N, C-alpha and C positions, 0 to 999 in steps of 0.2 A: 759351433753353436752360436746362434745369433744372440746378441745382448739385448735385454729388454729396452723398449723405447724410453727416452728420458721424459720425465714429467715437465710440462711447460711451466716456466717460471712466470709469476705475475709481478707487476710493478711494485705492489705493496710488500712483496716478499724480498725485494732487493736489499742487500746489506747496506747500511749507512756509509761504510768505508768505501764500497764500490761507487756509491753515488758521489761521494766527495772526490774520488779519483777521476770520475768522468768530468766533473765540473772543472777540476784543476787542469786536465790535459786537453780539454776540448778546444781551447784557442789555438793550439799548435798541432793537434793531431786530428786526422779525419775520423769520421764515424766508423768507417770500415776497419781501420786499425784499432780503434778503441774496442770494437766488437770482438775482434780476433784476440787481442791481448787480454781482455777481461773475461772471455768465454761466455759472453751473452749476445743476444741478437741485436742487430742494428736497430730494429724497432724499439727495443728496450732502451737503447742509448738515446734515440730521438725523443722518447717520452720523458726521460730524465731531464734532458736539455729543455724541452718545452715546459715542463713543470717548473723549472727554474727561470722561465721567462726568456730563454734563448731560442729563437726560431731557427729552424734548419731549412735547407733548400727543399728537402722532400716535403716537409710540412707546408711550406709556402706553395709548392706545386699542387698539393692536394686540396688545400683550403682556399684557393684563389676565388672560387665562385661564392664562398661563404663570407668574404671580407665585409660585404655590405650588411651582413646580418649578424655580426658578432654580438651586438648588444641584445638583440632579440633571442639569440641562441643562449646567451648567458642567463638571461631572465628565466627562460623555460627550463634550463638545466637545473637552476637553483630551486625551481618549484618541483623538481622530480618527475617531469613529464617524460613519457616514453619517446624513443626516437621516431616511431611511426607517427605519433601525434605532432611532434615538432616538425616533421616533414610536411604534414598536411597544412599546418599553420603558416610556415614560412613560404610555402609554395604560393599561398594566397597573397603573400607580401612581395612576390616577384622572383623567388628563387627558382632557377632553371636547372640545377644540378640533379644528380641521382642520389638515391638513398645511401649507397655505399660510402661516398665521400662524407655525407652528413653523419652517418652512424660512427665513422672513425673519429670525426672531430668531436662528437658528443662524448665518446669514450675517453678521449684525451682530457676534455673539460672535467669529466667526473673523476678522472685519476688525480686531478689537482686538489680534490677535496681531501679533508683530513682522513688519515688511514683509520680503518675500523678493524676491530679484533676479528680474527678468523673464527667462523662458527664451526660447530661440530658437524662432522660428516653425516649426511642424511641417507637413510636406507630407501632405495627406490622399490616400488611395487606396482603392479598393474592389476586391474580387475576385469572380470569377464563381462560380456555384454549383458545388460539388463540386471546386473547383480547389485550394484551399489551407487548411491548418490551421496554427496556430502553437503551439509547444511551448516550455515553459521551466520552470525551478525557481525557487522563492523560499523562503528560510529564515526562520524566526521562532521565538519562544518563547511557549509557552502553559502554563497551569497544568493538570497532569494529576495527579489524586489529591493535590492540594495542593502539588505540587512543580513548580518551573519546569522545563520539558522542551523541549529543542530539537526542532523539527519541520522537515520539508522538504516543501513543497507542490509537487506536479507539476500544472501546468495545461495544458489543451488547449482551444483555442477554434477553432471552425469560422469561417473568414474571412468567409463570406457571411451566414449567419443568426445568427452570434454565440452559438450554443449552446455551453455550457461543460461541461467535465469537470474534476473535481479529485480527486487522490489524495494522501493525507497519509502520509508514510513516515518512517522513522528515519534513512535515509541517501540518498545520491545515487549509489550505485554503479551500474555498468552493468546488472547483473542486475535491480536495483530499477527503473531507468529502463525497461528493456525490458518488465518485467512491468506497470509502470504504463501504458505505451503499449498493450500488449495489452488490458488492462482497459478503457482508454479507447476503443479500437477496437470492443470488444464493446458498450460503452455506446452508441456511435453506430450500431452495427450496420453499420459500413462504414468506409472510409478515403478520404481525399481524395487527389487525384493527387499533390500535393506537400505535404511537411511542412517547416516552417521551424524551424530550431534556431539558437541562438547558439553561441559557440565553447566549448561544454562539453567537458572533456577526455575524457569517456566516449564522445563521438560522434566527435570529430576529433582525430587525433594530432598534426597540424601542417599546414603549408602549404609548397608548393614552387613554384618558377618565378616569372616576372615577374607572372603573373596570379594568384599566390597560390592555386593549386589545392589544395583540401583533401585531406589524406591521411585517409581515413575509417577508423575502427576496423573491422577485418575482421568482428568479431562483429556489430557494429551494421549493417554493410553486408549481411551475410547475413540479418539480421532484416528489413531494408528490402526485400530481394528476395523474401523469403518472403511479405510482405504486399502487395507490388506498388506501393509508393509511391516517389516520388523525393525523397530528402533534399536540402534547400536550406539553405545556410549564409549567414546575414546577416553584414554587415561588422562588424568589431570596433568597439565603442563606438557602435553604431547601434541603440539600443533602439526608435527610431521605426519601423524596418522591421517589428517585431513589436509595434507599439503597442497593437493590440487585446488582446494577451496581458498587457501591462503594466497596462492599465486593469482587466482581469479580476482581476489579483492585488490591486489596491487594493480591488476589490469584496469579495473573500472575506475579506481581512484586516480591512477597516474594518467590514463589515457582519456578519461571522460570528465571526472569531477574536479580535479585540481585546476585552479586558474579559471574556472568557468563561472559565469553568473547567469541566473535564471530569472525570468520575469515572474514566475509563479510556480507552485507545486505542479500544476497541470503542464506547464511548459517543460519542467524538468522531466516529468514522466514521458512526454511525447518525444523529447530529444533522446532520452535513454533508449526508447524502442527503436528509433532510427539508427542510433549508434550500434545497438546490439545486433541487428539483423539486416541493416541496409547501408552500412559503411564498409567499403572494401578494406581488407587487411586487418580489421580489428573485430572484437566481439566474437560472434559465431561465424564470421567470414574470414577469420585469421587462419593461417597455416600453423598448426600446432607444432612446437619444436620437437616433441617426443614422438608423436604418432606420424608426423609428416602429412596429416590430413586436415582438411577443413571440417570443423565440428558439425556444421549443418549437413555436410555430405556424409560424414561417418555416421550421423544420427539415423539416417534412412535405414541402415541395416540393424541398428540397435532397437529402433522403435517397435519392431514386431515382437520383441522379447519383454516389453514392459507390461506390467499388470494393467488391465483395463480399468478405466475409471468407473466408480459406482454410478447407478442411475441418478441418485440425488446427491447434491453437495452437502457436506457436513454443516449443520447449523452453528454458526460462529458469531457471537456478539456478546457485548456486555449490556445487561438490562438494568435500567434505573427508573425510579419514579420521580417525576418532575411536576411541579405546580405550574399551571397555565394562568397567567395574569389576566386582569380584567380587559386588557387590550388584545387578548388572544395571542400572546407571545410567550416563548420560553427560551431559556438560555442553554446553549450547547457549545462547549469549548470556547468560551469567550465571546460568542456572537449570539445576539437575540434574533430568533426567527418567528415570523407570524405563522400560525397554524389555523385550520378551519375554526370559525367562530363558535361552533358547537362545543369545542373543548374548553372555552373560557370558563374560569372559576372552578376548574376541575383538576383532578390528578391524572396525568397522562403517563403512559409507560413508554420510555424511550429506549430503543435498541441501538447501540453504538457499534457500527462496523468499522472497518479500517478506513474506508473512503467516503462513507455516507452514514446517515442515521434514519431511523423510521419511528413514527409516532403512532401509538395505538391508544384506543380508549379503554375503559374498564371491562368491556366485553371482548377485548382482543381484536377489534376491527381496526385495520390499518387506515389512517386518515392522511398521512403525510410522509413523503420520502424525499430526501434532499442530500446532495453532496455537501461536505463541509466547506465553508467559505474560509479563505485565508484572512485572518485578522489584519495582516499587514496590508492587504489590498482593500480592506473595508474599514478605514479608521473610525467611521461612525458606529461600528460594531452592531449594525442593525440591518436585517434583510426583510423587506416588506413586500408581500405579494397581495395586491389589492383584491384579488379574487377570493381570498379567505374571508373577506367581509361582504361578499356578494349576496349573502342571504339576509343581511341586516336591513332594516328599514332605511330608505334613502333620505338623505338630507336635501332640502330644497336647492341648495347650491350645487349639488352633485349632478344635475341634469337628469336625463332620462335613461342613463345606463347604456348609451350607444357604444361605449368602448368595452362593454362586458364580453362581447363576442371575441375580441382580440385577446383579452385576458384568459378566457376560457380555452382558446386554442393554445395559448402559451403553456397552460397547465396540462392540457390533454392534447398534444399534437396529433395523435392518431385519429381524433374525432373531428378533424377539420371538415370532412364531407358532411357530417351530421350538422355542424354549425351552419354551413352554407345551405343545406336543405331546409333547416329551420327558418332561416332568414327569407328564403324564397316562399316557403309554404305559409308561414305565420305572419310575415311582413311586420306590421307595427307592434304586434304583441309577442314578437320573438324573444324580447328581453325577459318576459314573464316565464317563458319556457326555460331560458338559461338559468334563471334563479331557482326554478323548480328542480332542474337537473343538479344544481349545486346542493340543494337540500337533500336530494336522493343520495348524492355522494357522501354527505355527512352522515346520513342515516344508515347506509348499508356498507360504507367503507370503500376504499379506492378499488380493490381487486374486483369485488362483486359489481360495482358500478361500471367499471370499464368493460367487463365481459358483457353486461346487459346492453350498454350503449353501443358497443361494437356490433352486437347482434342486430339491434334495431337499425343501425347504419347499413349493415349488409342487406337487410330486407327493405331498405328505403322507407322506413317508418320514421319520418321526421316529426316526432311528437314526443314531448317529455312524458306524457301520460303512458305512451307505449313502452317507454323505458321502465316506468314505474310498474307496469303490469308484468313485464319480464322479471323484474326483481322480486315481486311478490310471489311469482310462480316458481322460479328457479333458485332464488336465494332468500327464503323466508327468514325473517328475524326471529330469534328466540323469544318465547313468551316472557313478558315482564313478571318477575316474582311478586306475588301478592303478599304483603306483610300483614299478618293477623294481629289483633290487639294484644297488648301486654307481651307475654313470653310465648305466644303461639297457642295458648290453651284457653283463649277467650271464649270460644264457642262452647267448649266443654263446661266451663264454669257457669255460663248462663243456663245451660241445660240442667245443672245440678241444684239450682236454687229452688227451695220448696215453696209451694203456694202458701199465701197468707191464710191464717186460721182466724175467722171473725169471732170465735168464742172468747178471745181475749178482751173483746169490747162488751161482753154481756152485762157487766156490772153497771153500765151506763143506763140500762133500762130501769134499774131500781132507784136511781137518784131522782130527787125532785126537780121539776122543771124550773128554771130560773128566769124564764121569759114570760112576761105578762102580756097577753094579747087578747083583747075582748072578742075579736072575731072567732077565736078558737074556743 
């Protein structure tokens, strides 16, 4: 009967007496004899000697190509970067060796770190295709525009193929979570039957009963019903239930975020997309250690089993009322933005999304949509769009508005053919038509105006009045509410007033006349 194979011993499990024996006998005894006499592998003996600062012939032979990069390697190992990322970065510095030599040396450097307590054994499990995805947040700090900035990474991993999605946001609010999930579902072009969450307060409000049934956030539950997935809550302090997601966070932090500096939030998002799907050996192009498959390739079979996306995206935003100042500006997240002048001195409704915001008037008409500006890149904390003042009377020093066409194209890029047609057809009075178009945009809102202007552009009607006629016909404005006097019963009260009765003045006929007039 064959004896069971011996479990491989790790360096941190090696007894301190054996370590001391190796160091004591190494000056006079070869590694081979030490290995035989102590019953451990030669690799283990070499690692003990290297940890104590004693180099061996074998280690010298393997790390010769790395000698010039020892400092760079040590810095990156201290940051906790993965071997794959270290290989990419020192290859740019001139390293010409292979990954095997590098990975072995990185392992030896990590072995010299203080010993950590062994963790509890984890139970492995696998999920069927299209069944489950795991969702979680992880916070960190990165350098953006030279300043340490707190970030919150939303991660979604498909349980079967291990395909990943990441979104980086400023907060973990419910609206941000739901928008991140919607973006992830669009990225996967579908949804798994079940989504696993931990006990985040935006998802679950509490638990009741002996079975600790979750009380779901009503807004989140409405979101789950809209997309057709079943939310599942893992037990408290049970990260192994969503261990696939925990490993995915280590991947993005160790291989992408750690030690990186970004020029802006947009730069970070763009580089994340390149790292995730366009960098060989990492992200969704890595070869997974368990499945042995590349996630993007394994996803092709799983995608057919995902739930189809609904026709419309779930409406996700925080809505607030803001006052627009006399200079037609309002403040959003630390930056003041100009808005169309028609909103000045009024209360506007602002809808805050994850990456942009929208401004509506009291009728619910959209007037302005803009991405958030990074306060670090705009120290003046002000964003001015001169076209928002295009409908106001011109000052003498402002000239004849010849640059209004450029500002109009900047705000409405799709209407550039209309602008060129107006300039050719109207020549010197084109600026009048531009101002009229801006007034129409303020009056009818951006969506209706763009539809009408695009239609006029398609039919080559280069005339602001033609756009106005299309708006009047296809997007009529609601009638203004007429406010009646007092409490709305003014007309009724007037009708109920009785006619004057002249009999009350009859006694005047019996009184003597007090006026003496000879003519009478």
